[in-house]
N, C-alpha and C positions, 0 to 999 in steps of 0.2 A: 315231734322229736324222736330221735332214735339214738339209743346209747348202747354201746358194747361195754359191758362191765367185766373187768378182769381182776380177780383177786391176786394181789402180788405181795411178794416178800420184800421187794424193792424195785424201784423204777426211776427212770430219768428221761429227759428229753433235751436234745441239743439242736441248735440252729447254727449252721456254718461252724461246726466244731466247738461252739460256745454253749456251756451248760446253762439252760434257762429255767429248769425245774427238776426237782428230784424229791422222792419220798422214800421212807422205809416201809414198814408194813402198812397195807391199805388197799386202795382200789385205783386201777387205771381206768379212766372213762374216755372212750372215743365217742365224741358228741356230734351228731348230725342234726341239722335243722332244715325243715322244709318251709315252703311259702306260707302255709296256713297255721304254723305253730304260733302260740301266744304265751304270754306270761303265765297263764293257767297251766300250760303244759310244763313250763319250767318249774313252777311250784310243785306240781304233782310229782315230777321226776326227781327233784331235789329231795323231797321227803321220802320217796321210794328208795333212792340210792342209800341214804344214810341209815335207813331202818331195815334194809334187806338182811335177813338173818342167814348169812353165808360164811360166817367164821365159826370154827369148832369151839365147843365148850369143853369142860374137863372129861366128858364122856365121848369125845370125838364126834359129836353130832353138830350139824350146822344149826346152831341155836342163837348165835350172837351176832349183833349188828356192828357196823363200823363204829358207831357211837360207843357200844359196849367195850370194844377192844382198844379204843383210843387211836384208831388208824387215821391215815391221811389220804388225800385224793390227789392224783395227777390227772388233770382234765385236759384233753387234747381235742381241738376242733377237727372234724373229719367229714367234709362235705361229700366224700366218696361213698359214705354210707347210704346216700340216696342215688347211687349209680344204678341205672336200669340196664340189666344185661340180657333181657329177654329176646331182643332182636339183634341180629348181627354179632359182630365180635368186638365192637368198641362200645363201652358203657356210655349211656346217655345221662347227663347230669341235670336235666331240665327240672327235676323235682327238688333239687337243692335250692335253698333260699339264696337270694342275692346277697353278696358279701356284707353290705352295710346293715341290712336287717339281721342277718345271721350273727354278725359280731355283737350287735346290741343285745340280742337274746342270749347268746352264749355268755357274755359278760354278766348279765342278770342272773343266769343259772348259777354261775360260780359264786356270785355274791350271796345268793340264797343258801348255797352249801356252807359258806363261811358263817352266815347268820345262825346256822345250826351248831356252831362251835367246832367245825372241822377245819383243819389246815388244808388249804387248797393251793396246789402249785399248778401252773399251766404251761402249755407250749406257747408258741407265737402264732396268733391267728393269721392264716393265709401264707405262712412260710413253709418251705420244705423242711421237714423235721426228721430227726433220727430219734426213734423212741426205743428204749431198751427196758425190758422188764424180766423179772423172774416170776413167772406165773405160778401162784401157789395152788397146788391141787393137781392139775389145773382146774380152776373154776372160771368159766366164762359164760356170761348170760347176755341176752339181748332184751332191752327194755324199750317199750314204745308208748307214747302218750296217745 
C-alpha cells in the first residue's frame, strides 16, 4: 500500500458536484493499493497514520498525533499512485490492484482507522472526484508498507 498523507485545516470531496465527504482539522489520505497488499499492510498503515506525530504542540514542534489533536481523516482511493512513468509518456497502471480486491482492502483500511476512534470520511471508490483541501504547513508525507 502507498499513502500520500496531507495534514489539512479542512478538506472535502465531491462526486458530480455532490458533497460526499468533508472534515475539519485532520489528514487527507490518498490511498493506493497494489496486487500483493494484504490486511497486514492495512493494519500497519492504519496504526502508522493515526500515531504519526505531525501536529504541533504548544512549542511548535511536531510532537502530536492525529489521536492527540482529535482530528479526522478524509480517505480517498487513488489507484494512480501506482502509475509507472519510467517509460514513455503515458503512465502504466499494471501495478495497481484490480478494482474488486482494491475496494475490499480499502474498505478494511478505513474500518481499521475507525476502530482506532477516528472519524473517517471517504470519497467514492472508482468515481471521478474533486478533492479540495487547505494543506496545513504544508505537511505532505509518503507512507508505504
